C-alpha positions in Angstrom: -6.2 6.4 4.2 -8.5 8.0 1.6 -10.1 4.7 1.1 -10.8 4.3 4.8 -12.3 7.7 5.0 -14.5 7.1 1.9 -15.6 3.7 3.3 -16.5 5.3 6.7 -18.4 8.1 4.9 -20.4 5.8 2.6 -21.0 3.1 5.2 -22.1 5.8 7.7 -24.5 7.2 5.2 -25.9 3.7 4.5 -26.2 2.7 8.2 -27.5 6.0 9.6 -30.3 8.4 8.7 -27.9 11.1 7.5 -27.5 12.2 3.9 -24.2 12.2 2.1 -23.7 15.9 2.9 -24.6 15.5 6.6 -22.3 12.5 6.9 -19.5 14.4 5.3 -19.6 16.7 8.4 -19.6 13.8 10.8 -17.0 11.6 9.0 -13.9 13.1 10.7 -15.5 12.5 14.1 -16.4 8.9 13.1 -12.8 8.3 11.8 -11.3 9.6 15.1 -13.7 7.5 17.1 -12.9 4.4 15.2 -9.2 5.1 15.5 -9.6 5.4 19.3 -11.6 2.2 19.5 -9.0 0.3 17.4 -6.2 1.8 19.6 -8.0 0.6 22.8 -8.6 -2.9 21.4 -4.9 -3.2 20.3 -3.8 -2.0 23.8 -5.9 -4.7 25.5 -4.7 -7.4 23.1 -1.1 -6.4 24.0 -1.9 -6.5 27.8 -3.6 -9.9 27.6 -0.8 -11.3 25.4 1.9 -10.1 27.7 0.0 -11.3 30.7 -0.3 -14.8 29.2 3.3 -14.8 28.1 4.4 -13.8 31.6 2.4 -16.7 33.1 4.1 -19.3 30.9 7.6 -18.1 31.9 7.0 -17.9 35.7 8.3 -21.0 37.6 
């Protein structure tokens, strides 16, 4: 988890106009937003996969 936070912090500093100190403040928000995005993507993958699996088993 530490590696992910460091990666988000350093990548965020490289991509945005924020300095390392400013990005350190925004890193928890960025990590939470990325976690939410990943959760939504995984939820939709599960929904689509279950939907496709249900179509194959219906007569």
